[in-house]
Biopython code that builds the backbone (N, CA, C, O; Angstrom):
import numpy as np
from Bio.PDB.StructureBuilder import StructureBuilder

atoms = [
    (1, "MET", "N", (219.735, 71.313, 166.420)),
    (1, "MET", "CA", (218.911, 70.654, 165.203)),
    (1, "MET", "C", (217.874, 71.659, 164.937)),
    (1, "MET", "O", (217.073, 71.988, 165.813)),
    (2, "THR", "N", (217.864, 72.148, 163.773)),
    (2, "THR", "CA", (216.572, 73.031, 163.253)),
    (2, "THR", "C", (215.779, 72.118, 162.341)),
    (2, "THR", "O", (216.325, 71.394, 161.509)),
    (3, "LEU", "N", (214.400, 72.182, 162.539)),
    (3, "LEU", "CA", (213.501, 71.685, 161.699)),
    (3, "LEU", "C", (213.599, 72.465, 160.505)),
    (3, "LEU", "O", (213.721, 73.690, 160.487)),
    (4, "ARG", "N", (213.529, 71.563, 159.311)),
    (4, "ARG", "CA", (213.431, 72.282, 158.061)),
    (4, "ARG", "C", (211.975, 71.879, 157.452)),
    (4, "ARG", "O", (211.588, 72.596, 156.529)),
    (5, "ALA", "N", (211.184, 70.892, 157.832)),
    (5, "ALA", "CA", (209.965, 70.415, 157.427)),
    (5, "ALA", "C", (209.093, 69.870, 158.450)),
    (5, "ALA", "O", (209.519, 69.363, 159.488)),
    (6, "LEU", "N", (207.974, 69.970, 158.173)),
    (6, "LEU", "CA", (206.999, 69.067, 158.835)),
    (6, "LEU", "C", (206.396, 68.215, 157.754)),
    (6, "LEU", "O", (206.151, 68.750, 156.673)),
    (7, "ILE", "N", (206.139, 66.969, 157.935)),
    (7, "ILE", "CA", (205.631, 66.130, 157.022)),
    (7, "ILE", "C", (204.227, 65.358, 157.734)),
    (7, "ILE", "O", (204.409, 64.578, 158.669)),
    (8, "PHE", "N", (203.154, 65.571, 157.341)),
    (8, "PHE", "CA", (201.956, 64.858, 157.775)),
    (8, "PHE", "C", (201.592, 63.833, 156.783)),
    (8, "PHE", "O", (201.564, 64.007, 155.565)),
    (9, "ASP", "N", (201.262, 62.533, 157.542)),
    (9, "ASP", "CA", (200.636, 61.303, 156.545)),
    (9, "ASP", "C", (199.361, 60.767, 157.140)),
    (9, "ASP", "O", (198.998, 60.973, 158.298)),
    (10, "VAL", "N", (198.772, 60.120, 156.315)),
    (10, "VAL", "CA", (197.435, 59.210, 156.669)),
    (10, "VAL", "C", (196.233, 60.312, 156.970)),
    (10, "VAL", "O", (196.337, 61.355, 157.617)),
    (11, "ASP", "N", (195.182, 59.826, 156.378)),
    (11, "ASP", "CA", (193.969, 60.587, 156.497)),
    (11, "ASP", "C", (193.721, 60.510, 157.713)),
    (11, "ASP", "O", (193.992, 59.424, 158.225)),
    (12, "GLY", "N", (193.192, 61.481, 158.527)),
    (12, "GLY", "CA", (192.956, 61.699, 159.859)),
    (12, "GLY", "C", (193.630, 62.222, 160.846)),
    (12, "GLY", "O", (193.187, 62.472, 161.967)),
    (13, "THR", "N", (195.190, 62.477, 160.276)),
    (13, "THR", "CA", (196.201, 63.123, 161.142)),
    (13, "THR", "C", (195.739, 64.386, 161.615)),
    (13, "THR", "O", (195.705, 64.636, 162.820)),
    (14, "LEU", "N", (195.343, 65.283, 160.643)),
    (14, "LEU", "CA", (195.309, 66.740, 161.116)),
    (14, "LEU", "C", (193.760, 66.941, 161.305)),
    (14, "LEU", "O", (193.479, 68.029, 161.809)),
    (15, "ALA", "N", (192.828, 66.225, 161.046)),
    (15, "ALA", "CA", (191.570, 66.328, 161.434)),
    (15, "ALA", "C", (190.841, 65.044, 161.518)),
    (15, "ALA", "O", (191.308, 64.049, 160.964)),
    (16, "GLU", "N", (189.765, 64.999, 162.151)),
    (16, "GLU", "CA", (189.101, 63.587, 162.251)),
    (16, "GLU", "C", (188.161, 63.686, 161.095)),
    (16, "GLU", "O", (187.342, 64.597, 160.979)),
    (17, "THR", "N", (188.320, 62.676, 160.218)),
    (17, "THR", "CA", (187.715, 62.695, 158.985)),
    (17, "THR", "C", (186.658, 61.493, 158.770)),
    (17, "THR", "O", (185.867, 61.471, 157.827)),
    (18, "GLU", "N", (186.744, 60.521, 159.743)),
    (18, "GLU", "CA", (186.314, 59.264, 159.401)),
    (18, "GLU", "C", (184.786, 59.581, 159.451)),
    (18, "GLU", "O", (184.132, 59.005, 158.582)),
    (19, "GLU", "N", (184.127, 60.353, 160.266)),
    (19, "GLU", "CA", (182.667, 60.541, 160.285)),
    (19, "GLU", "C", (182.128, 61.050, 158.955)),
    (19, "GLU", "O", (181.073, 60.682, 158.439)),
    (20, "VAL", "N", (183.115, 62.079, 158.388)),
    (20, "VAL", "CA", (182.741, 62.567, 157.144)),
    (20, "VAL", "C", (182.831, 61.388, 156.025)),
    (20, "VAL", "O", (182.007, 61.340, 155.112)),
    (21, "HIS", "N", (183.760, 60.553, 156.137)),
    (21, "HIS", "CA", (183.843, 59.600, 155.044)),
    (21, "HIS", "C", (182.515, 58.524, 155.168)),
    (21, "HIS", "O", (182.039, 57.962, 154.181)),
    (22, "ARG", "N", (182.068, 58.364, 156.395)),
    (22, "ARG", "CA", (180.978, 57.472, 156.729)),
    (22, "ARG", "C", (179.845, 58.023, 156.239)),
    (22, "ARG", "O", (178.971, 57.335, 155.711)),
    (23, "ALA", "N", (179.759, 59.416, 156.384)),
    (23, "ALA", "CA", (178.454, 60.065, 155.882)),
    (23, "ALA", "C", (178.433, 60.149, 154.281)),
    (23, "ALA", "O", (177.369, 60.148, 153.661)),
    (24, "ALA", "N", (179.587, 60.218, 153.705)),
    (24, "ALA", "CA", (179.666, 60.216, 152.288)),
    (24, "ALA", "C", (179.320, 58.881, 151.683)),
    (24, "ALA", "O", (178.580, 58.799, 150.703)),
    (25, "PHE", "N", (179.820, 57.912, 152.230)),
    (25, "PHE", "CA", (179.474, 56.490, 151.908)),
    (25, "PHE", "C", (178.041, 56.362, 151.823)),
    (25, "PHE", "O", (177.478, 56.056, 150.772)),
    (26, "ASN", "N", (177.333, 56.630, 153.103)),
    (26, "ASN", "CA", (175.918, 56.532, 153.209)),
    (26, "ASN", "C", (175.192, 57.352, 152.230)),
    (26, "ASN", "O", (174.158, 56.892, 151.747)),
    (27, "ALA", "N", (175.591, 58.451, 151.901)),
    (27, "ALA", "CA", (175.088, 59.494, 150.727)),
    (27, "ALA", "C", (175.294, 58.695, 149.421)),
    (27, "ALA", "O", (174.320, 58.731, 148.669)),
    (28, "ALA", "N", (176.317, 58.006, 149.009)),
    (28, "ALA", "CA", (176.425, 57.358, 147.853)),
    (28, "ALA", "C", (175.477, 56.124, 147.806)),
    (28, "ALA", "O", (174.852, 55.840, 146.784)),
    (29, "PHE", "N", (175.409, 55.505, 148.794)),
    (29, "PHE", "CA", (174.388, 54.178, 148.746)),
    (29, "PHE", "C", (172.992, 54.887, 148.748)),
    (29, "PHE", "O", (172.099, 54.314, 148.125)),
    (30, "ALA", "N", (172.735, 55.928, 149.303)),
    (30, "ALA", "CA", (171.286, 56.376, 148.881)),
    (30, "ALA", "C", (171.126, 56.625, 147.641)),
    (30, "ALA", "O", (170.092, 56.237, 147.097)),
    (31, "ASP", "N", (172.200, 57.392, 146.841)),
    (31, "ASP", "CA", (172.011, 57.907, 145.513)),
    (31, "ASP", "C", (171.867, 56.656, 144.539)),
    (31, "ASP", "O", (171.360, 56.775, 143.424)),
    (32, "ALA", "N", (172.323, 55.512, 145.007)),
    (32, "ALA", "CA", (172.460, 54.265, 144.112)),
    (32, "ALA", "C", (171.054, 53.518, 144.434)),
    (32, "ALA", "O", (170.781, 52.536, 143.744)),
    (33, "GLY", "N", (170.080, 53.961, 145.518)),
    (33, "GLY", "CA", (169.016, 53.393, 145.821)),
    (33, "GLY", "C", (169.273, 52.033, 146.609)),
    (33, "GLY", "O", (168.436, 51.131, 146.568)),
    (34, "LEU", "N", (170.237, 51.939, 147.192)),
    (34, "LEU", "CA", (170.861, 50.844, 148.042)),
    (34, "LEU", "C", (170.290, 51.302, 149.451)),
    (34, "LEU", "O", (170.474, 52.436, 149.894)),
    (35, "PRO", "N", (169.550, 50.267, 150.139)),
    (35, "PRO", "CA", (169.063, 50.491, 151.524)),
    (35, "PRO", "C", (170.223, 50.226, 152.509)),
    (35, "PRO", "O", (170.003, 49.410, 153.405)),
    (36, "TRP", "N", (171.243, 50.726, 152.457)),
    (36, "TRP", "CA", (172.540, 50.371, 153.381)),
    (36, "TRP", "C", (172.502, 51.952, 153.949)),
    (36, "TRP", "O", (172.170, 53.005, 153.406)),
    (37, "SER", "N", (173.008, 51.623, 155.324)),
    (37, "SER", "CA", (173.344, 52.799, 156.088)),
    (37, "SER", "C", (174.304, 52.287, 157.169)),
    (37, "SER", "O", (173.918, 51.512, 158.044)),
    (38, "TRP", "N", (175.524, 52.725, 157.089)),
    (38, "TRP", "CA", (176.678, 52.361, 157.869)),
    (38, "TRP", "C", (176.421, 53.158, 159.184)),
    (38, "TRP", "O", (176.257, 54.378, 159.181)),
    (39, "THR", "N", (176.397, 52.331, 160.394)),
    (39, "THR", "CA", (176.244, 53.064, 161.591)),
    (39, "THR", "C", (177.782, 53.355, 162.071)),
    (39, "THR", "O", (178.738, 52.795, 161.535)),
    (40, "VAL", "N", (177.908, 54.287, 163.131)),
    (40, "VAL", "CA", (179.282, 54.284, 163.564)),
    (40, "VAL", "C", (179.818, 53.191, 164.149)),
    (40, "VAL", "O", (181.041, 53.079, 164.068)),
    (41, "GLU", "N", (179.255, 52.425, 164.673)),
    (41, "GLU", "CA", (179.759, 50.975, 165.164)),
    (41, "GLU", "C", (180.147, 50.238, 164.124)),
    (41, "GLU", "O", (181.244, 49.681, 164.172)),
    (42, "ASN", "N", (179.299, 50.105, 162.984)),
    (42, "ASN", "CA", (179.511, 49.192, 161.788)),
    (42, "ASN", "C", (180.831, 49.676, 161.116)),
    (42, "ASN", "O", (181.718, 48.903, 160.755)),
    (43, "TYR", "N", (180.869, 50.889, 160.996)),
    (43, "TYR", "CA", (181.826, 51.503, 160.139)),
    (43, "TYR", "C", (183.197, 51.282, 160.877)),
    (43, "TYR", "O", (184.264, 51.048, 160.308)),
    (44, "ARG", "N", (183.014, 51.388, 162.152)),
    (44, "ARG", "CA", (184.408, 51.082, 162.854)),
    (44, "ARG", "C", (185.047, 49.827, 162.726)),
    (44, "ARG", "O", (186.264, 49.681, 162.844)),
    (45, "ILE", "N", (184.167, 48.835, 162.464)),
    (45, "ILE", "CA", (184.489, 47.374, 162.318)),
    (45, "ILE", "C", (185.138, 47.547, 160.765)),
    (45, "ILE", "O", (186.274, 47.119, 160.561)),
    (46, "LEU", "N", (184.477, 48.101, 159.832)),
    (46, "LEU", "CA", (184.608, 48.060, 158.476)),
    (46, "LEU", "C", (186.113, 48.713, 158.356)),
    (46, "LEU", "O", (186.831, 48.284, 157.452)),
    (47, "LEU", "N", (186.596, 49.692, 159.198)),
    (47, "LEU", "CA", (187.886, 50.319, 158.969)),
    (47, "LEU", "C", (188.819, 49.408, 159.163)),
    (47, "LEU", "O", (189.970, 49.763, 158.912)),
    (48, "ARG", "N", (188.622, 48.193, 159.590)),
    (48, "ARG", "CA", (189.805, 47.267, 159.629)),
    (48, "ARG", "C", (190.220, 47.050, 158.258)),
    (48, "ARG", "O", (191.408, 46.829, 158.025)),
    (49, "THR", "N", (189.317, 47.093, 157.277)),
    (49, "THR", "CA", (189.720, 46.729, 155.879)),
    (49, "THR", "C", (190.133, 48.245, 155.218)),
    (49, "THR", "O", (189.401, 49.234, 155.256)),
    (50, "THR", "N", (191.379, 48.186, 154.652)),
    (50, "THR", "CA", (191.919, 49.462, 154.019)),
    (50, "THR", "C", (191.327, 49.632, 152.653)),
    (50, "THR", "O", (191.098, 48.769, 151.806)),
    (51, "GLY", "N", (191.130, 50.905, 152.616)),
    (51, "GLY", "CA", (190.451, 51.292, 150.973)),
    (51, "GLY", "C", (189.128, 51.176, 150.969)),
    (51, "GLY", "O", (188.503, 50.202, 151.390)),
    (52, "GLY", "N", (188.581, 52.368, 150.398)),
    (52, "GLY", "CA", (187.068, 52.311, 150.140)),
    (52, "GLY", "C", (186.480, 51.452, 149.413)),
    (52, "GLY", "O", (185.395, 51.087, 149.866)),
    (53, "LYS", "N", (186.865, 50.897, 148.244)),
    (53, "LYS", "CA", (186.175, 49.918, 147.270)),
    (53, "LYS", "C", (186.312, 48.710, 148.127)),
    (53, "LYS", "O", (185.353, 47.953, 148.274)),
    (54, "GLU", "N", (187.655, 48.456, 148.796)),
    (54, "GLU", "CA", (187.752, 47.183, 149.583)),
    (54, "GLU", "C", (186.765, 47.255, 150.569)),
    (54, "GLU", "O", (186.130, 46.212, 150.726)),
    (55, "ARG", "N", (186.438, 48.285, 151.336)),
    (55, "ARG", "CA", (185.587, 48.324, 152.348)),
    (55, "ARG", "C", (184.171, 47.760, 151.966)),
    (55, "ARG", "O", (183.550, 46.874, 152.553)),
    (56, "ILE", "N", (183.811, 48.451, 150.885)),
    (56, "ILE", "CA", (182.421, 48.217, 150.416)),
    (56, "ILE", "C", (182.231, 46.590, 150.007)),
    (56, "ILE", "O", (181.253, 45.974, 150.430)),
    (57, "ALA", "N", (183.299, 45.908, 149.103)),
    (57, "ALA", "CA", (183.420, 44.591, 149.220)),
    (57, "ALA", "C", (183.492, 43.776, 150.363)),
    (57, "ALA", "O", (182.958, 42.668, 150.327)),
    (58, "ALA", "N", (184.117, 44.194, 151.447)),
    (58, "ALA", "CA", (183.972, 43.475, 152.739)),
    (58, "ALA", "C", (182.676, 43.556, 153.360)),
    (58, "ALA", "O", (182.307, 42.621, 154.070)),
    (59, "HIS", "N", (181.834, 44.709, 153.150)),
    (59, "HIS", "CA", (180.614, 44.872, 153.807)),
    (59, "HIS", "C", (179.681, 43.763, 153.229)),
    (59, "HIS", "O", (179.009, 43.015, 153.939)),
    (60, "LEU", "N", (179.710, 43.736, 151.904)),
    (60, "LEU", "CA", (178.995, 42.736, 150.704)),
    (60, "LEU", "C", (179.438, 41.280, 151.318)),
    (60, "LEU", "O", (178.556, 40.488, 151.650)),
    (61, "ALA", "N", (180.707, 40.976, 151.449)),
    (61, "ALA", "CA", (181.156, 39.483, 151.841)),
    (61, "ALA", "C", (180.573, 39.300, 153.084)),
    (61, "ALA", "O", (180.168, 38.165, 153.339)),
    (62, "ALA", "N", (180.408, 40.410, 154.138)),
    (62, "ALA", "CA", (180.068, 39.888, 155.331)),
    (62, "ALA", "C", (178.419, 39.877, 155.456)),
    (62, "ALA", "O", (177.867, 39.571, 156.513)),
    (63, "GLU", "N", (177.829, 40.177, 154.485)),
    (63, "GLU", "CA", (176.397, 40.184, 154.389)),
    (63, "GLU", "C", (175.938, 39.442, 153.351)),
    (63, "GLU", "O", (175.767, 40.033, 152.285)),
    (64, "PRO", "N", (175.639, 37.993, 153.436)),
    (64, "PRO", "CA", (175.317, 37.280, 152.162)),
    (64, "PRO", "C", (173.943, 37.516, 151.742)),
    (64, "PRO", "O", (173.574, 36.958, 150.709)),
    (65, "SER", "N", (173.108, 38.274, 152.396)),
    (65, "SER", "CA", (171.649, 38.530, 151.849)),
    (65, "SER", "C", (171.626, 39.809, 150.886)),
    (65, "SER", "O", (170.638, 40.169, 150.245)),
    (66, "LEU", "N", (172.844, 40.418, 150.890)),
    (66, "LEU", "CA", (172.903, 41.672, 150.129)),
    (66, "LEU", "C", (173.148, 41.276, 148.827)),
    (66, "LEU", "O", (173.705, 40.203, 148.592)),
    (67, "PRO", "N", (172.696, 42.225, 147.740)),
    (67, "PRO", "CA", (173.053, 41.787, 146.372)),
    (67, "PRO", "C", (174.424, 41.822, 146.166)),
    (67, "PRO", "O", (175.215, 42.385, 146.923)),
    (68, "ARG", "N", (174.756, 41.144, 145.008)),
    (68, "ARG", "CA", (176.377, 41.017, 144.493)),
    (68, "ARG", "C", (176.387, 42.260, 143.580)),
    (68, "ARG", "O", (175.479, 42.511, 142.787)),
    (69, "LEU", "N", (177.567, 43.073, 143.768)),
    (69, "LEU", "CA", (177.759, 44.006, 142.880)),
    (69, "LEU", "C", (179.215, 43.654, 142.167)),
    (69, "LEU", "O", (180.128, 43.029, 142.706)),
    (70, "SER", "N", (179.214, 44.152, 140.951)),
    (70, "SER", "CA", (180.312, 43.955, 140.117)),
    (70, "SER", "C", (181.412, 44.745, 140.573)),
    (70, "SER", "O", (181.106, 45.758, 141.203)),
    (71, "VAL", "N", (182.763, 44.480, 140.374)),
    (71, "VAL", "CA", (183.735, 45.450, 140.647)),
    (71, "VAL", "C", (183.804, 46.713, 139.950)),
    (71, "VAL", "O", (184.461, 47.647, 140.409)),
    (72, "ASP", "N", (183.117, 46.799, 138.789)),
    (72, "ASP", "CA", (182.615, 48.231, 138.102)),
    (72, "ASP", "C", (181.395, 49.044, 139.070)),
    (72, "ASP", "O", (181.333, 50.249, 139.314)),
    (73, "GLN", "N", (180.664, 48.178, 139.424)),
    (73, "GLN", "CA", (179.682, 48.878, 140.267)),
    (73, "GLN", "C", (180.157, 49.472, 141.619)),
    (73, "GLN", "O", (179.774, 50.571, 142.021)),
    (74, "ILE", "N", (181.007, 48.680, 142.285)),
    (74, "ILE", "CA", (181.679, 49.044, 143.470)),
    (74, "ILE", "C", (182.608, 50.243, 143.126)),
    (74, "ILE", "O", (182.770, 51.079, 144.015)),
    (75, "ALA", "N", (183.255, 50.425, 141.893)),
    (75, "ALA", "CA", (184.156, 51.467, 141.772)),
    (75, "ALA", "C", (183.157, 52.607, 141.430)),
    (75, "ALA", "O", (183.629, 53.716, 141.681)),
    (76, "GLY", "N", (181.999, 52.619, 140.962)),
    (76, "GLY", "CA", (181.021, 53.669, 140.727)),
    (76, "GLY", "C", (180.591, 54.166, 142.081)),
    (76, "GLY", "O", (180.546, 55.357, 142.389)),
    (77, "LEU", "N", (180.273, 53.133, 142.883)),
    (77, "LEU", "CA", (179.879, 53.619, 144.163)),
    (77, "LEU", "C", (180.925, 54.406, 145.004)),
    (77, "LEU", "O", (180.618, 55.286, 145.808)),
    (78, "HIS", "N", (182.097, 54.027, 144.754)),
    (78, "HIS", "CA", (183.203, 54.670, 145.403)),
    (78, "HIS", "C", (183.662, 56.153, 144.729)),
    (78, "HIS", "O", (184.196, 57.013, 145.429)),
    (79, "ARG", "N", (183.444, 56.316, 143.558)),
    (79, "ARG", "CA", (183.511, 57.555, 142.925)),
    (79, "ARG", "C", (182.358, 58.469, 143.512)),
    (79, "ARG", "O", (182.619, 59.594, 143.937)),
    (80, "THR", "N", (181.286, 58.038, 143.520)),
    (80, "THR", "CA", (180.063, 58.799, 144.069)),
    (80, "THR", "C", (180.410, 59.288, 145.489)),
    (80, "THR", "O", (180.213, 60.458, 145.816)),
    (81, "LYS", "N", (180.940, 58.351, 146.341)),
    (81, "LYS", "CA", (181.323, 58.476, 147.714)),
    (81, "LYS", "C", (182.381, 59.553, 147.747)),
    (81, "LYS", "O", (182.288, 60.395, 148.641)),
    (82, "THR", "N", (183.405, 59.632, 146.858)),
    (82, "THR", "CA", (184.486, 60.557, 146.839)),
    (82, "THR", "C", (183.866, 61.959, 146.511)),
    (82, "THR", "O", (184.249, 62.947, 147.136)),
    (83, "ALA", "N", (182.938, 62.049, 145.560)),
    (83, "ALA", "CA", (182.331, 63.339, 145.177)),
    (83, "ALA", "C", (181.763, 63.838, 146.488)),
    (83, "ALA", "O", (182.176, 64.896, 146.961)),
    (84, "HIS", "N", (180.832, 63.119, 147.097)),
    (84, "HIS", "CA", (180.267, 63.495, 148.254)),
    (84, "HIS", "C", (181.116, 63.993, 149.427)),
    (84, "HIS", "O", (180.856, 64.978, 150.117)),
    (85, "TYR", "N", (182.289, 63.082, 149.572)),
    (85, "TYR", "CA", (183.371, 63.580, 150.544)),
    (85, "TYR", "C", (183.938, 64.894, 150.258)),
    (85, "TYR", "O", (184.061, 65.736, 151.149)),
    (86, "LEU", "N", (184.263, 65.086, 149.137)),
    (86, "LEU", "CA", (184.867, 66.384, 148.466)),
    (86, "LEU", "C", (184.039, 67.431, 148.631)),
    (86, "LEU", "O", (184.506, 68.550, 148.843)),
    (87, "ARG", "N", (182.588, 67.193, 148.550)),
    (87, "ARG", "CA", (181.523, 68.144, 148.750)),
    (87, "ARG", "C", (181.613, 68.615, 150.291)),
    (87, "ARG", "O", (181.976, 69.743, 150.624)),
    (88, "LEU", "N", (181.298, 67.769, 151.030)),
    (88, "LEU", "CA", (181.406, 67.750, 152.573)),
    (88, "LEU", "C", (182.558, 68.589, 153.021)),
    (88, "LEU", "O", (182.450, 69.392, 153.948)),
    (89, "MET", "N", (183.634, 68.398, 152.370)),
    (89, "MET", "CA", (185.013, 68.910, 152.829)),
    (89, "MET", "C", (184.877, 70.307, 152.584)),
    (89, "MET", "O", (185.071, 71.111, 153.497)),
    (90, "GLY", "N", (184.526, 70.711, 151.309)),
    (90, "GLY", "CA", (184.282, 72.157, 150.620)),
    (90, "GLY", "C", (183.260, 72.763, 151.599)),
    (90, "GLY", "O", (183.351, 73.974, 151.804)),
    (91, "GLU", "N", (182.356, 72.107, 152.189)),
    (91, "GLU", "CA", (181.296, 72.780, 152.998)),
    (91, "GLU", "C", (181.751, 73.100, 154.298)),
    (91, "GLU", "O", (180.996, 73.772, 155.002)),
    (92, "GLY", "N", (182.912, 72.723, 154.773)),
    (92, "GLY", "CA", (183.558, 72.874, 156.128)),
    (92, "GLY", "C", (183.144, 71.770, 157.090)),
    (92, "GLY", "O", (183.031, 72.069, 158.279)),
    (93, "ALA", "N", (182.933, 70.665, 156.737)),
    (93, "ALA", "CA", (182.496, 69.507, 157.642)),
    (93, "ALA", "C", (183.349, 68.980, 158.456)),
    (93, "ALA", "O", (182.972, 68.215, 159.344)),
    (94, "VAL", "N", (184.796, 69.348, 158.257)),
    (94, "VAL", "CA", (185.683, 68.715, 158.908)),
    (94, "VAL", "C", (186.687, 69.980, 159.548)),
    (94, "VAL", "O", (187.099, 70.909, 158.853)),
    (95, "ALA", "N", (186.959, 69.827, 160.882)),
    (95, "ALA", "CA", (187.661, 70.836, 161.586)),
    (95, "ALA", "C", (189.036, 70.304, 161.876)),
    (95, "ALA", "O", (189.181, 69.096, 162.063)),
    (96, "LEU", "N", (189.976, 71.069, 161.921)),
    (96, "LEU", "CA", (191.213, 70.433, 162.436)),
    (96, "LEU", "C", (191.341, 70.123, 163.836)),
    (96, "LEU", "O", (190.730, 70.761, 164.693)),
    (97, "ARG", "N", (192.184, 69.080, 164.120)),
    (97, "ARG", "CA", (192.239, 68.656, 165.442)),
    (97, "ARG", "C", (192.856, 69.756, 166.347)),
    (97, "ARG", "O", (193.617, 70.589, 165.855)),
    (98, "PRO", "N", (192.519, 69.766, 167.724)),
    (98, "PRO", "CA", (193.054, 70.803, 168.506)),
    (98, "PRO", "C", (194.577, 70.895, 168.490)),
    (98, "PRO", "O", (195.183, 69.825, 168.542)),
    (99, "GLY", "N", (195.273, 72.021, 168.424)),
    (99, "GLY", "CA", (196.618, 72.312, 168.208)),
    (99, "GLY", "C", (197.238, 72.346, 166.734)),
    (99, "GLY", "O", (198.354, 72.746, 166.402)),
    (100, "VAL", "N", (196.401, 71.914, 166.081)),
    (100, "VAL", "CA", (196.895, 71.616, 164.554)),
    (100, "VAL", "C", (197.323, 73.111, 163.985)),
    (100, "VAL", "O", (198.463, 73.408, 163.628)),
    (101, "GLN", "N", (196.221, 73.955, 163.977)),
    (101, "GLN", "CA", (196.343, 75.372, 163.490)),
    (101, "GLN", "C", (197.492, 75.973, 164.111)),
    (101, "GLN", "O", (198.321, 76.549, 163.406)),
    (102, "ALA", "N", (197.618, 75.903, 165.279)),
    (102, "ALA", "CA", (198.648, 76.690, 166.120)),
    (102, "ALA", "C", (200.016, 76.174, 165.436)),
    (102, "ALA", "O", (200.848, 77.015, 165.094)),
    (103, "LEU", "N", (200.250, 74.833, 165.239)),
    (103, "LEU", "CA", (201.518, 74.246, 164.925)),
    (103, "LEU", "C", (201.713, 74.648, 163.345)),
    (103, "LEU", "O", (202.863, 74.775, 162.923)),
    (104, "ILE", "N", (200.733, 74.823, 162.582)),
    (104, "ILE", "CA", (201.056, 75.312, 161.207)),
    (104, "ILE", "C", (201.290, 76.676, 161.150)),
    (104, "ILE", "O", (202.028, 77.163, 160.293)),
    (105, "ASP", "N", (200.668, 77.391, 162.070)),
    (105, "ASP", "CA", (200.787, 78.922, 162.138)),
    (105, "ASP", "C", (202.330, 79.075, 162.622)),
    (105, "ASP", "O", (203.044, 79.826, 161.958)),
    (106, "ARG", "N", (202.839, 78.453, 163.661)),
    (106, "ARG", "CA", (204.093, 78.628, 164.025)),
    (106, "ARG", "C", (205.095, 78.027, 163.008)),
    (106, "ARG", "O", (206.169, 78.628, 162.968)),
    (107, "ALA", "N", (204.984, 77.113, 162.292)),
    (107, "ALA", "CA", (205.899, 76.543, 161.324)),
    (107, "ALA", "C", (205.859, 77.677, 160.062)),
    (107, "ALA", "O", (206.947, 77.977, 159.571)),
    (108, "ARG", "N", (204.869, 78.193, 159.629)),
    (108, "ARG", "CA", (204.761, 79.224, 158.787)),
    (108, "ARG", "C", (205.622, 80.500, 159.222)),
    (108, "ARG", "O", (206.399, 81.068, 158.454)),
    (109, "ASP", "N", (205.413, 80.843, 160.412)),
    (109, "ASP", "CA", (206.126, 82.155, 161.001)),
    (109, "ASP", "C", (207.659, 81.816, 161.079)),
    (109, "ASP", "O", (208.517, 82.688, 160.936)),
    (110, "ARG", "N", (207.950, 80.477, 161.316)),
    (110, "ARG", "CA", (209.422, 80.323, 161.348)),
    (110, "ARG", "C", (209.995, 79.830, 159.957)),
    (110, "ARG", "O", (211.099, 79.295, 159.861)),
    (111, "GLY", "N", (209.140, 80.060, 158.879)),
    (111, "GLY", "CA", (209.703, 79.721, 157.538)),
    (111, "GLY", "C", (209.742, 78.347, 157.131)),
    (111, "GLY", "O", (210.201, 78.041, 156.031)),
]
sb = StructureBuilder()
sb.init_structure("model")
sb.init_model(0)
sb.init_chain("A")
sb.init_seg("    ")
for serial, (resi, resn, name, xyz) in enumerate(atoms, 1):
    if name == "N":
        sb.init_residue(resn, " ", resi, " ")
    sb.init_atom(name, np.array(xyz, "f"), 0.0, 1.0, " ", f" {name:<3s}", serial, name[0])
structure = sb.get_structure()
């Protein structure tokens, strides 16, 4: 059997990206003047919720003392988060997991 393709799925498969996502969320919160800062431990719990906007909503639901945000405000925060994430990625904040580059190189060499 000859492999004809490699398919990768799910954010984080080729590189550890969660810490960059967390940093991007925290930067978006700071930009909005929100005094939130998700710790590694807190973010690990929030990862049980799929989706960035949904994760922000889950954070708000879990903390009744926080101000209520509209769906549009949450979406705006998420857009800002995505911009920070893309900037961080462009700055090289994420490295491939061990062995991934070698796998990609071997696949390219074999066509």
